PDBQT receptor file of N, H, CA, C and O in Angstrom, charges set to zero:
ATOM      1  N   LEU A   1       0.824  -1.151   0.038  1.00  0.00    +0.000 N 
ATOM      2  CA  LEU A   1       0.088   0.083  -0.031  1.00  0.00    +0.000 C 
ATOM      3  C   LEU A   1       0.836   1.221  -0.149  1.00  0.00    +0.000 C 
ATOM      4  O   LEU A   1       0.552   2.157  -0.896  1.00  0.00    +0.000 OA
ATOM      5  N   ASN A   2       1.952   1.149   0.699  1.00  0.00    +0.000 N 
ATOM      6  H   ASN A   2       2.183   0.388   1.305  1.00  0.00    +0.000 HD
ATOM      7  CA  ASN A   2       2.818   2.530   0.819  1.00  0.00    +0.000 C 
ATOM      8  C   ASN A   2       3.376   2.488  -0.767  1.00  0.00    +0.000 C 
ATOM      9  O   ASN A   2       3.326   3.533  -1.415  1.00  0.00    +0.000 OA
ATOM     10  N   GLY A   3       3.803   1.508  -1.260  1.00  0.00    +0.000 N 
ATOM     11  H   GLY A   3       3.844   0.659  -0.733  1.00  0.00    +0.000 HD
ATOM     12  CA  GLY A   3       4.176   1.679  -2.485  1.00  0.00    +0.000 C 
ATOM     13  C   GLY A   3       3.512   2.356  -3.679  1.00  0.00    +0.000 C 
ATOM     14  O   GLY A   3       3.993   3.023  -4.595  1.00  0.00    +0.000 OA
ATOM     15  N   VAL A   4       2.360   2.015  -3.417  1.00  0.00    +0.000 N 
ATOM     16  H   VAL A   4       1.970   1.474  -2.672  1.00  0.00    +0.000 HD
ATOM     17  CA  VAL A   4       1.082   2.680  -4.351  1.00  0.00    +0.000 C 
ATOM     18  C   VAL A   4       0.845   3.987  -4.142  1.00  0.00    +0.000 C 
ATOM     19  O   VAL A   4       0.531   4.746  -5.060  1.00  0.00    +0.000 OA
ATOM     20  N   LEU A   5       0.975   4.351  -2.922  1.00  0.00    +0.000 N 
ATOM     21  H   LEU A   5       1.230   3.734  -2.177  1.00  0.00    +0.000 HD
ATOM     22  CA  LEU A   5       0.894   5.667  -2.318  1.00  0.00    +0.000 C 
ATOM     23  C   LEU A   5       1.850   6.501  -2.882  1.00  0.00    +0.000 C 
ATOM     24  O   LEU A   5       1.496   7.523  -3.471  1.00  0.00    +0.000 OA
ATOM     25  N   ILE A   6       3.197   6.143  -2.758  1.00  0.00    +0.000 N 
ATOM     26  H   ILE A   6       3.484   5.313  -2.280  1.00  0.00    +0.000 HD
ATOM     27  CA  ILE A   6       4.380   6.886  -3.217  1.00  0.00    +0.000 C 
ATOM     28  C   ILE A   6       4.248   6.924  -4.808  1.00  0.00    +0.000 C 
ATOM     29  O   ILE A   6       4.723   7.864  -5.445  1.00  0.00    +0.000 OA
ATOM     30  N   TYR A   7       3.682   6.020  -5.330  1.00  0.00    +0.000 N 
ATOM     31  H   TYR A   7       3.296   5.256  -4.812  1.00  0.00    +0.000 HD
ATOM     32  CA  TYR A   7       3.524   6.239  -6.886  1.00  0.00    +0.000 C 
ATOM     33  C   TYR A   7       2.816   6.915  -7.406  1.00  0.00    +0.000 C 
ATOM     34  O   TYR A   7       3.109   7.521  -8.437  1.00  0.00    +0.000 OA
ATOM     35  N   VAL A   8       1.715   6.980  -6.829  1.00  0.00    +0.000 N 
ATOM     36  H   VAL A   8       1.477   6.487  -5.992  1.00  0.00    +0.000 HD
ATOM     37  CA  VAL A   8       0.508   8.313  -7.066  1.00  0.00    +0.000 C 
ATOM     38  C   VAL A   8       1.107   9.473  -6.830  1.00  0.00    +0.000 C 
ATOM     39  O   VAL A   8       1.036  10.298  -7.741  1.00  0.00    +0.000 OA
ATOM     40  N   VAL A   9       1.774   9.819  -5.701  1.00  0.00    +0.000 N 
ATOM     41  H   VAL A   9       1.831   9.148  -4.961  1.00  0.00    +0.000 HD
ATOM     42  CA  VAL A   9       2.302  11.015  -5.442  1.00  0.00    +0.000 C 
ATOM     43  C   VAL A   9       3.383  11.286  -6.387  1.00  0.00    +0.000 C 
ATOM     44  O   VAL A   9       3.662  12.465  -6.603  1.00  0.00    +0.000 OA
ATOM     45  N   ASP A  10       3.971  10.444  -6.925  1.00  0.00    +0.000 N 
ATOM     46  H   ASP A  10       3.744   9.486  -6.749  1.00  0.00    +0.000 HD
ATOM     47  CA  ASP A  10       4.897  10.699  -8.070  1.00  0.00    +0.000 C 
ATOM     48  C   ASP A  10       4.394  11.003  -9.307  1.00  0.00    +0.000 C 
ATOM     49  O   ASP A  10       4.935  11.865  -9.999  1.00  0.00    +0.000 OA
ATOM     50  N   ILE A  11       3.229  10.279  -9.746  1.00  0.00    +0.000 N 
ATOM     51  H   ILE A  11       2.789   9.578  -9.184  1.00  0.00    +0.000 HD
ATOM     52  CA  ILE A  11       2.645  10.825 -10.946  1.00  0.00    +0.000 C 
ATOM     53  C   ILE A  11       1.781  12.195 -10.565  1.00  0.00    +0.000 C 
ATOM     54  O   ILE A  11       1.579  12.967 -11.503  1.00  0.00    +0.000 OA
ATOM     55  N   VAL A  12       1.326  12.506  -9.425  1.00  0.00    +0.000 N 
ATOM     56  H   VAL A  12       1.490  11.879  -8.663  1.00  0.00    +0.000 HD
ATOM     57  CA  VAL A  12       0.504  13.893  -9.253  1.00  0.00    +0.000 C 
ATOM     58  C   VAL A  12       1.301  14.999  -9.048  1.00  0.00    +0.000 C 
ATOM     59  O   VAL A  12       0.927  16.108  -9.428  1.00  0.00    +0.000 OA
ATOM     60  N   SER A  13       2.548  14.797  -8.390  1.00  0.00    +0.000 N 
ATOM     61  H   SER A  13       2.852  13.896  -8.081  1.00  0.00    +0.000 HD
ATOM     62  CA  SER A  13       3.464  15.845  -8.000  1.00  0.00    +0.000 C 
ATOM     63  C   SER A  13       4.592  16.008  -9.067  1.00  0.00    +0.000 C 
ATOM     64  O   SER A  13       5.208  15.084  -9.598  1.00  0.00    +0.000 OA
ATOM     65  N   ASP A  14       4.745  17.275  -9.278  1.00  0.00    +0.000 N 
ATOM     66  H   ASP A  14       4.244  18.026  -8.847  1.00  0.00    +0.000 HD
ATOM     67  CA  ASP A  14       5.916  17.747 -10.036  1.00  0.00    +0.000 C 
ATOM     68  C   ASP A  14       7.398  17.762  -9.290  1.00  0.00    +0.000 C 
ATOM     69  O   ASP A  14       8.501  17.572  -9.804  1.00  0.00    +0.000 OA
ATOM     70  N   GLY A  15       7.084  18.032  -7.999  1.00  0.00    +0.000 N 
ATOM     71  H   GLY A  15       6.188  18.187  -7.582  1.00  0.00    +0.000 HD
ATOM     72  CA  GLY A  15       8.204  18.153  -7.087  1.00  0.00    +0.000 C 
ATOM     73  C   GLY A  15       9.006  16.850  -6.642  1.00  0.00    +0.000 C 
ATOM     74  O   GLY A  15      10.165  16.904  -6.232  1.00  0.00    +0.000 OA
ATOM     75  N   ILE A  16       8.377  15.843  -6.746  1.00  0.00    +0.000 N 
ATOM     76  H   ILE A  16       7.435  15.799  -7.079  1.00  0.00    +0.000 HD
ATOM     77  CA  ILE A  16       8.713  14.486  -6.572  1.00  0.00    +0.000 C 
ATOM     78  C   ILE A  16       8.817  13.398  -7.677  1.00  0.00    +0.000 C 
ATOM     79  O   ILE A  16       7.799  12.900  -8.157  1.00  0.00    +0.000 OA
ATOM     80  N   THR A  17      10.053  13.044  -8.067  1.00  0.00    +0.000 N 
ATOM     81  H   THR A  17      10.880  13.449  -7.677  1.00  0.00    +0.000 HD
ATOM     82  CA  THR A  17      10.256  12.090  -9.188  1.00  0.00    +0.000 C 
ATOM     83  C   THR A  17      11.086  10.776  -8.586  1.00  0.00    +0.000 C 
ATOM     84  O   THR A  17      12.115  10.780  -7.910  1.00  0.00    +0.000 OA
ATOM     85  N   ILE A  18      10.367   9.758  -9.013  1.00  0.00    +0.000 N 
ATOM     86  H   ILE A  18       9.531   9.754  -9.562  1.00  0.00    +0.000 HD
ATOM     87  CA  ILE A  18      10.798   8.190  -8.644  1.00  0.00    +0.000 C 
ATOM     88  C   ILE A  18      11.213   7.640  -9.900  1.00  0.00    +0.000 C 
ATOM     89  O   ILE A  18      10.298   7.531 -10.717  1.00  0.00    +0.000 OA
ATOM     90  N   ASP A  19      12.294   7.280 -10.256  1.00  0.00    +0.000 N 
ATOM     91  H   ASP A  19      13.037   7.368  -9.592  1.00  0.00    +0.000 HD
ATOM     92  CA  ASP A  19      12.619   6.639 -11.656  1.00  0.00    +0.000 C 
ATOM     93  C   ASP A  19      13.007   5.295 -11.359  1.00  0.00    +0.000 C 
ATOM     94  O   ASP A  19      14.124   4.969 -10.957  1.00  0.00    +0.000 OA
ATOM     95  N   GLY A  20      12.031   4.516 -11.572  1.00  0.00    +0.000 N 
ATOM     96  H   GLY A  20      11.123   4.780 -11.898  1.00  0.00    +0.000 HD
ATOM     97  CA  GLY A  20      12.584   2.752 -11.439  1.00  0.00    +0.000 C 
ATOM     98  C   GLY A  20      11.996   2.274 -10.319  1.00  0.00    +0.000 C 
ATOM     99  O   GLY A  20      11.538   2.966  -9.410  1.00  0.00    +0.000 OA
ATOM    100  N   LEU A  21      12.009   0.940 -10.387  1.00  0.00    +0.000 N 
ATOM    101  H   LEU A  21      12.382   0.378 -11.126  1.00  0.00    +0.000 HD
ATOM    102  CA  LEU A  21      11.432   0.164  -9.346  1.00  0.00    +0.000 C 
ATOM    103  C   LEU A  21      12.144  -0.076  -8.021  1.00  0.00    +0.000 C 
ATOM    104  O   LEU A  21      11.577  -0.330  -6.958  1.00  0.00    +0.000 OA
ATOM    105  N   ILE A  22      13.562   0.046  -8.230  1.00  0.00    +0.000 N 
ATOM    106  H   ILE A  22      14.022   0.252  -9.093  1.00  0.00    +0.000 HD
ATOM    107  CA  ILE A  22      14.507   0.131  -7.031  1.00  0.00    +0.000 C 
ATOM    108  C   ILE A  22      14.360   1.248  -6.249  1.00  0.00    +0.000 C 
ATOM    109  O   ILE A  22      14.241   1.019  -5.045  1.00  0.00    +0.000 OA
ATOM    110  N   PRO A  23      14.332   2.589  -6.662  1.00  0.00    +0.000 N 
ATOM    111  CA  PRO A  23      13.985   3.628  -5.695  1.00  0.00    +0.000 C 
ATOM    112  C   PRO A  23      12.558   3.698  -5.067  1.00  0.00    +0.000 C 
ATOM    113  O   PRO A  23      12.264   4.188  -3.977  1.00  0.00    +0.000 OA
ATOM    114  N   LEU A  24      11.716   3.096  -5.996  1.00  0.00    +0.000 N 
ATOM    115  H   LEU A  24      11.954   2.698  -6.881  1.00  0.00    +0.000 HD
ATOM    116  CA  LEU A  24      10.389   3.050  -5.401  1.00  0.00    +0.000 C 
ATOM    117  C   LEU A  24      10.207   1.968  -4.190  1.00  0.00    +0.000 C 
ATOM    118  O   LEU A  24       9.416   2.202  -3.276  1.00  0.00    +0.000 OA
ATOM    119  N   LEU A  25      10.907   0.891  -4.231  1.00  0.00    +0.000 N 
ATOM    120  H   LEU A  25      11.549   0.701  -4.974  1.00  0.00    +0.000 HD
ATOM    121  CA  LEU A  25      10.985  -0.022  -3.263  1.00  0.00    +0.000 C 
ATOM    122  C   LEU A  25      11.734   0.376  -1.907  1.00  0.00    +0.000 C 
ATOM    123  O   LEU A  25      11.307   0.069  -0.793  1.00  0.00    +0.000 OA
ATOM    124  N   LEU A  26      12.929   1.112  -2.151  1.00  0.00    +0.000 N 
ATOM    125  H   LEU A  26      13.275   1.361  -3.055  1.00  0.00    +0.000 HD
ATOM    126  CA  LEU A  26      13.661   1.632  -1.136  1.00  0.00    +0.000 C 
ATOM    127  C   LEU A  26      12.627   2.955  -0.510  1.00  0.00    +0.000 C 
ATOM    128  O   LEU A  26      12.611   3.213   0.694  1.00  0.00    +0.000 OA
ATOM    129  N   ALA A  27      12.035   3.500  -1.229  1.00  0.00    +0.000 N 
ATOM    130  H   ALA A  27      12.049   3.291  -2.207  1.00  0.00    +0.000 HD
ATOM    131  CA  ALA A  27      11.324   4.738  -0.749  1.00  0.00    +0.000 C 
ATOM    132  C   ALA A  27      10.148   3.911   0.184  1.00  0.00    +0.000 C 
ATOM    133  O   ALA A  27       9.855   4.346   1.298  1.00  0.00    +0.000 OA
ATOM    134  N   THR A  28       9.592   2.853  -0.294  1.00  0.00    +0.000 N 
ATOM    135  H   THR A  28       9.830   2.500  -1.198  1.00  0.00    +0.000 HD
ATOM    136  CA  THR A  28       8.739   2.223   0.514  1.00  0.00    +0.000 C 
ATOM    137  C   THR A  28       9.144   1.765   1.852  1.00  0.00    +0.000 C 
ATOM    138  O   THR A  28       8.425   1.891   2.843  1.00  0.00    +0.000 OA
ATOM    139  N   VAL A  29      10.436   1.174   1.853  1.00  0.00    +0.000 N 
ATOM    140  H   VAL A  29      11.019   1.072   1.047  1.00  0.00    +0.000 HD
ATOM    141  CA  VAL A  29      10.751   0.575   3.074  1.00  0.00    +0.000 C 
ATOM    142  C   VAL A  29      11.280   1.633   4.085  1.00  0.00    +0.000 C 
ATOM    143  O   VAL A  29      11.297   1.379   5.289  1.00  0.00    +0.000 OA
ATOM    144  N   VAL A  30      11.720   2.847   3.573  1.00  0.00    +0.000 N 
ATOM    145  H   VAL A  30      11.707   3.053   2.595  1.00  0.00    +0.000 HD
ATOM    146  CA  VAL A  30      11.880   4.018   4.361  1.00  0.00    +0.000 C 
ATOM    147  C   VAL A  30      10.716   4.538   4.945  1.00  0.00    +0.000 C 
ATOM    148  O   VAL A  30      10.747   5.015   6.080  1.00  0.00    +0.000 OA
ATOM    149  N   MET A  31       9.543   4.483   4.177  1.00  0.00    +0.000 N 
ATOM    150  H   MET A  31       9.517   4.096   3.255  1.00  0.00    +0.000 HD
ATOM    151  CA  MET A  31       8.308   5.021   4.722  1.00  0.00    +0.000 C 
ATOM    152  C   MET A  31       7.608   4.134   5.717  1.00  0.00    +0.000 C 
ATOM    153  O   MET A  31       6.882   4.583   6.604  1.00  0.00    +0.000 OA
ATOM    154  N   GLY A  32       7.864   2.823   5.528  1.00  0.00    +0.000 N 
ATOM    155  H   GLY A  32       8.454   2.459   4.807  1.00  0.00    +0.000 HD
ATOM    156  CA  GLY A  32       7.450   1.761   6.399  1.00  0.00    +0.000 C 
ATOM    157  C   GLY A  32       8.232   1.813   7.770  1.00  0.00    +0.000 C 
ATOM    158  O   GLY A  32       7.663   1.580   8.836  1.00  0.00    +0.000 OA
ATOM    159  N   ALA A  33       9.514   2.120   7.683  1.00  0.00    +0.000 N 
ATOM    160  H   ALA A  33       9.976   2.310   6.817  1.00  0.00    +0.000 HD
ATOM    161  CA  ALA A  33      10.408   2.265   8.976  1.00  0.00    +0.000 C 
ATOM    162  C   ALA A  33       9.963   3.712   9.756  1.00  0.00    +0.000 C 
ATOM    163  O   ALA A  33       9.803   3.882  10.965  1.00  0.00    +0.000 OA
ATOM    164  N   VAL A  34       9.839   4.553   8.812  1.00  0.00    +0.000 N 
ATOM    165  H   VAL A  34       9.969   4.415   7.830  1.00  0.00    +0.000 HD
ATOM    166  CA  VAL A  34       9.194   5.721   9.545  1.00  0.00    +0.000 C 
ATOM    167  C   VAL A  34       7.906   5.538  10.351  1.00  0.00    +0.000 C 
ATOM    168  O   VAL A  34       7.789   5.836  11.540  1.00  0.00    +0.000 OA
ATOM    169  N   ASN A  35       6.868   4.969   9.506  1.00  0.00    +0.000 N 
ATOM    170  H   ASN A  35       6.963   4.727   8.540  1.00  0.00    +0.000 HD
ATOM    171  CA  ASN A  35       5.674   4.621  10.021  1.00  0.00    +0.000 C 
ATOM    172  C   ASN A  35       5.840   3.864  11.391  1.00  0.00    +0.000 C 
ATOM    173  O   ASN A  35       5.338   4.291  12.431  1.00  0.00    +0.000 OA
ATOM    174  N   ALA A  36       6.674   2.564  11.303  1.00  0.00    +0.000 N 
ATOM    175  H   ALA A  36       7.082   2.217  10.459  1.00  0.00    +0.000 HD
ATOM    176  CA  ALA A  36       6.706   2.164  12.454  1.00  0.00    +0.000 C 
ATOM    177  C   ALA A  36       7.379   2.534  13.845  1.00  0.00    +0.000 C 
ATOM    178  O   ALA A  36       7.101   2.152  14.982  1.00  0.00    +0.000 OA
ATOM    179  N   THR A  37       8.227   3.291  13.440  1.00  0.00    +0.000 N 
ATOM    180  H   THR A  37       8.453   3.601  12.517  1.00  0.00    +0.000 HD
ATOM    181  CA  THR A  37       9.237   4.328  14.515  1.00  0.00    +0.000 C 
ATOM    182  C   THR A  37       7.987   5.122  15.196  1.00  0.00    +0.000 C 
ATOM    183  O   THR A  37       7.874   5.176  16.421  1.00  0.00    +0.000 OA
ATOM    184  N   ILE A  38       7.103   5.702  14.354  1.00  0.00    +0.000 N 
ATOM    185  H   ILE A  38       7.194   5.659  13.359  1.00  0.00    +0.000 HD
ATOM    186  CA  ILE A  38       6.115   6.909  14.945  1.00  0.00    +0.000 C 
ATOM    187  C   ILE A  38       5.129   5.988  15.579  1.00  0.00    +0.000 C 
ATOM    188  O   ILE A  38       4.670   6.480  16.610  1.00  0.00    +0.000 OA
ATOM    189  N   ALA A  39       4.629   4.738  15.275  1.00  0.00    +0.000 N 
ATOM    190  H   ALA A  39       5.001   4.338  14.437  1.00  0.00    +0.000 HD
ATOM    191  CA  ALA A  39       3.651   4.022  16.016  1.00  0.00    +0.000 C 
ATOM    192  C   ALA A  39       4.348   3.506  17.179  1.00  0.00    +0.000 C 
ATOM    193  O   ALA A  39       3.570   3.429  18.129  1.00  0.00    +0.000 OA
ATOM    194  N   TYR A  40       5.564   3.111  17.469  1.00  0.00    +0.000 N 
ATOM    195  H   TYR A  40       6.196   3.174  16.697  1.00  0.00    +0.000 HD
ATOM    196  CA  TYR A  40       6.072   2.590  18.439  1.00  0.00    +0.000 C 
ATOM    197  C   TYR A  40       6.388   3.635  19.404  1.00  0.00    +0.000 C 
ATOM    198  O   TYR A  40       6.366   3.330  20.596  1.00  0.00    +0.000 OA
ATOM    199  N   GLY A  41       6.734   5.040  18.991  1.00  0.00    +0.000 N 
ATOM    200  H   GLY A  41       6.753   5.288  18.023  1.00  0.00    +0.000 HD
ATOM    201  CA  GLY A  41       6.754   6.062  19.990  1.00  0.00    +0.000 C 
ATOM    202  C   GLY A  41       5.710   6.513  20.492  1.00  0.00    +0.000 C 
ATOM    203  O   GLY A  41       5.713   6.952  21.643  1.00  0.00    +0.000 OA
ATOM    204  N   ALA A  42       4.533   6.492  19.672  1.00  0.00    +0.000 N 
ATOM    205  H   ALA A  42       4.531   6.136  18.738  1.00  0.00    +0.000 HD
ATOM    206  CA  ALA A  42       3.019   6.602  20.320  1.00  0.00    +0.000 C 
ATOM    207  C   ALA A  42       2.570   5.638  21.155  1.00  0.00    +0.000 C 
ATOM    208  O   ALA A  42       1.738   6.019  21.979  1.00  0.00    +0.000 OA
ATOM    209  N   LYS A  43       2.886   4.486  21.179  1.00  0.00    +0.000 N 
ATOM    210  H   LYS A  43       3.561   4.176  20.509  1.00  0.00    +0.000 HD
ATOM    211  CA  LYS A  43       2.508   3.456  22.211  1.00  0.00    +0.000 C 
ATOM    212  C   LYS A  43       3.239   3.639  23.480  1.00  0.00    +0.000 C 
ATOM    213  O   LYS A  43       2.784   3.359  24.589  1.00  0.00    +0.000 OA
ATOM    214  N   ALA A  44       4.540   4.185  23.204  1.00  0.00    +0.000 N 
ATOM    215  H   ALA A  44       4.910   4.412  22.303  1.00  0.00    +0.000 HD
ATOM    216  CA  ALA A  44       5.392   4.378  24.553  1.00  0.00    +0.000 C 
ATOM    217  C   ALA A  44       4.736   5.473  25.485  1.00  0.00    +0.000 C 
ATOM    218  O   ALA A  44       4.862   5.486  26.710  1.00  0.00    +0.000 OA
ATOM    219  N   PHE A  45       3.954   6.474  24.672  1.00  0.00    +0.000 N 
ATOM    220  H   PHE A  45       3.852   6.463  23.677  1.00  0.00    +0.000 HD
ATOM    221  CA  PHE A  45       3.506   7.615  25.588  1.00  0.00    +0.000 C 
ATOM    222  C   PHE A  45       1.754   7.274  25.778  1.00  0.00    +0.000 C 
ATOM    223  O   PHE A  45       0.883   8.054  26.164  1.00  0.00    +0.000 OA
ATOM    224  N   ASP A  46       1.632   5.993  25.406  1.00  0.00    +0.000 N 
ATOM    225  H   ASP A  46       2.339   5.359  25.092  1.00  0.00    +0.000 HD
ATOM    226  CA  ASP A  46       0.168   5.835  25.803  1.00  0.00    +0.000 C 
ATOM    227  C   ASP A  46      -0.297   5.446  27.049  1.00  0.00    +0.000 C 
ATOM    228  O   ASP A  46      -1.507   5.353  27.254  1.00  0.00    +0.000 OA
TER     229      ASP A  46
């Protein structure tokens, strides 16, 4: 789902360009890691 979201943002936005499958996969992994970190941090304060 993150990959699809990044791909759509790439199509819609002129400021973000992702060329190729590998950069898309890396961006997806980074986005997933950031989401997991934020979720873990939010749980710590719960």
